[in-house]
C-alpha positions as CSV (number, residue, x, y, z in Angstrom):
1,M,-19.5,-28.5,-19.9
2,L,-18.3,-28.1,-16.3
3,P,-17.4,-24.3,-15.6
4,E,-13.7,-23.7,-14.9
5,G,-12.6,-22.5,-11.8
6,A,-11.5,-19.2,-10.6
7,N,-8.2,-18.0,-12.6
8,P,-5.1,-18.4,-10.3
9,E,-4.0,-14.9,-11.3
10,R,-6.8,-13.1,-9.5
11,R,-5.3,-14.2,-5.8
12,S,-2.5,-11.6,-6.5
13,N,-4.8,-8.3,-7.1
14,G,-5.4,-8.0,-3.1
15,A,-2.1,-8.0,-2.1
16,L,-1.0,-5.9,-4.9
17,I,-3.6,-3.5,-4.2
18,C,-2.7,-3.1,-0.6
19,F,1.0,-2.5,-1.6
20,C,0.0,0.1,-3.9
21,V,-2.5,2.2,-1.6
22,G,0.2,1.7,1.0
23,A,2.7,3.4,-1.0
24,G,0.1,6.1,-2.2
25,L,-0.7,6.9,1.3
26,A,3.0,7.2,2.3
27,A,4.0,9.4,-0.5
28,L,1.0,11.8,0.1
29,G,1.7,11.9,3.6
30,W,5.1,12.6,3.3
31,F,4.6,15.0,0.4
32,F,2.0,17.0,2.5
33,G,3.9,16.3,5.6
34,V,6.9,18.5,4.3
35,G,4.4,20.8,3.1
36,A,2.8,21.6,6.5
37,V,6.2,21.9,8.4
38,I,7.1,24.5,5.9
39,G,3.7,26.2,6.3
40,A,4.1,26.4,10.2
41,A,7.4,27.6,9.8
42,L,6.8,30.3,7.1
43,S,3.6,31.2,9.2
44,G,5.0,34.4,10.4
45,G,4.5,33.6,14.2
46,D,0.6,33.4,13.9
47,P,0.2,30.7,17.0
48,A,-3.4,29.8,15.2
49,L,-1.2,28.9,12.0
50,V,1.9,27.1,13.5
51,V,-0.5,25.1,15.7
52,G,-2.7,24.0,12.6
53,G,0.4,23.0,10.9
54,V,1.5,21.2,13.8
55,F,-1.2,19.1,14.2
56,A,-1.5,19.0,10.0
57,A,1.9,17.7,10.6
58,I,1.1,14.9,13.2
59,G,-2.0,13.7,11.5
60,L,0.1,13.2,8.3
61,T,3.1,11.4,9.9
62,V,0.3,8.9,11.4
63,L,-0.9,8.5,7.8
64,A,2.5,8.1,6.0
65,G,3.1,5.3,9.0
66,L,-0.2,3.5,8.1
67,G,1.1,3.9,4.5
68,F,4.2,1.9,5.6
69,L,2.0,-0.6,7.2
70,L,0.0,-1.3,4.5
71,M,3.2,-1.4,2.3
72,L,4.4,-3.8,4.7
73,I,1.4,-5.9,5.0
74,G,1.2,-6.0,1.1
75,G,4.6,-7.3,0.8
76,V,4.5,-9.8,3.2
77,W,1.2,-11.1,1.6
78,I,2.7,-11.1,-1.9
79,L,5.9,-13.0,-0.8
80,I,3.5,-15.4,1.1
81,Q,1.7,-15.8,-2.4
82,V,4.8,-16.3,-4.4
83,I,5.8,-19.1,-1.8
84,A,2.5,-20.9,-1.7
85,D,2.5,-20.9,-5.8
86,Q,5.9,-22.9,-5.7
87,R,4.0,-26.1,-4.1
88,G,2.7,-27.2,-7.3
89,E,-0.6,-27.7,-6.8
90,A,-2.7,-29.6,-9.6
91,S,-4.6,-26.6,-10.3
92,E,-1.2,-24.7,-10.5
93,K,0.3,-26.7,-13.3
94,R,-3.1,-27.2,-15.5
95,Y,-2.8,-23.2,-15.7
96,R,1.0,-23.1,-16.5
97,D,0.5,-25.7,-19.5
98,V,-2.2,-24.0,-21.0
99,E,-0.6,-22.3,-24.3
100,R,-0.9,-18.4,-25.1
């Protein structure tokens, strides 16, 4: 008996993981960024805490931007896969005809 090819559904894992990691980074960057700004504002004027809060806010803004970029890449990747799945390759038709 010949081994079957790879499961076509496994191709979508990378795109979904990329999108979800990006969403998680963006959410964490926003959440901790707001905390860093509030911490810098409520530091009582201590220069070390203000500078630390500003650097944290800048770093977390970059993190949120990276998360947004990963979400964008993952979203485009998913869209490309959906369009590619509409081509109607023989392997895709064979997969769709399988009874569950």
